[in-house]
C-alpha positions as CSV (number, residue, x, y, z in Angstrom):
1,M,0.0,0.0,0.0
2,P,1.5,3.4,-1.0
3,E,2.4,5.8,1.8
4,K,-0.2,8.6,2.2
5,R,1.4,12.0,2.0
6,Y,-0.4,15.1,3.3
7,P,0.2,18.5,1.9
8,K,2.0,21.1,4.0
9,S,0.3,24.4,4.7
10,T,-2.7,23.8,2.4
11,V,-6.4,24.4,3.1
12,T,-9.0,21.9,1.9
13,N,-12.7,21.8,2.2
14,R,-14.0,18.6,3.8
15,G,-17.7,19.0,4.4
16,I,-18.2,22.2,6.2
17,V,-14.9,22.6,8.0
18,K,-11.8,23.8,6.3
19,E,-8.7,21.9,7.1
20,R,-5.2,23.3,7.1
21,F,-2.2,20.9,7.2
22,V,0.9,22.2,9.0
23,S,4.1,20.5,10.1
24,T,5.3,20.5,13.7
25,N,8.1,22.9,12.6
26,E,5.5,25.3,11.1
27,L,3.5,25.1,14.3
28,A,6.5,26.0,16.4
29,N,7.5,28.9,14.1
30,E,4.0,30.3,13.3
31,A,1.9,29.4,16.4
32,S,0.5,32.8,16.8
33,K,-0.7,33.0,13.2
34,I,-2.1,29.5,13.2
35,L,-4.1,30.1,16.4
36,K,-5.5,33.3,14.9
37,D,-6.6,31.3,11.9
38,L,-8.6,29.0,14.1
39,K,-11.1,31.8,14.4
40,K,-11.7,31.7,10.7
41,D,-13.5,28.3,11.1
42,E,-10.3,26.6,9.9
43,G,-9.3,23.4,11.7
44,T,-5.6,22.7,11.7
45,V,-4.2,19.2,11.3
46,I,-0.7,18.9,12.8
47,L,1.7,16.6,10.8
48,R,4.8,15.0,12.1
49,Y,6.9,13.3,9.5
50,S,4.0,13.7,7.1
51,E,1.6,11.8,9.3
52,P,-1.3,13.4,11.2
53,V,-0.7,13.5,15.0
54,G,-3.2,16.1,16.2
55,V,-5.8,18.6,15.5
56,L,-6.3,22.2,16.6
57,I,-9.9,23.5,16.7
58,T,-11.6,26.5,18.3
59,Y,-12.8,26.1,21.9
60,D,-16.4,26.6,20.8
61,D,-16.0,23.7,18.3
62,Y,-14.4,21.6,21.1
63,K,-17.5,22.3,23.4
64,K,-19.8,21.3,20.5
65,F,-18.0,18.0,20.0
66,N,-18.2,17.2,23.7
67,S,-21.9,18.1,23.8
68,L,-22.6,15.9,20.8
69,E,-20.7,13.0,22.3
70,Q,-22.7,13.3,25.5
71,E,-26.0,13.4,23.5
72,F,-25.1,10.3,21.5
73,V,-24.1,8.4,24.7
74,H,-27.4,9.3,26.3
75,E,-29.3,8.1,23.2
76,C,-27.4,4.9,23.1
77,K,-28.1,4.2,26.7
78,S,-31.8,4.9,26.1
79,C,-31.9,2.5,23.2
80,L,-30.2,-0.2,25.1
81,A,-32.6,0.2,28.0
82,Q,-35.5,-0.2,25.6
83,I,-34.0,-3.3,24.0
84,K,-33.5,-4.8,27.5
85,C,-37.1,-4.1,28.4
86,K,-38.4,-5.8,25.2
87,D,-36.2,-8.9,25.9
88,K,-37.9,-9.5,29.4
């Protein structure tokens, strides 16, 4: 299987969120600019040796993801409870 290479410092549209790929060196050198760009609804994928190792998103997006996760867990627990009641 060929090695997957990610572009450096490029912005792509994947769904609604824009992604920017930056290397760890770029992050170290341009941290202030990269953090300012987060406010432009642009997620940043951090690459180390051309492999994704992390993601930077705004704090608001982080809260949304946590909220969605909690909602899905609650829904799953409700569904499981209903299934258990039907089995009895």
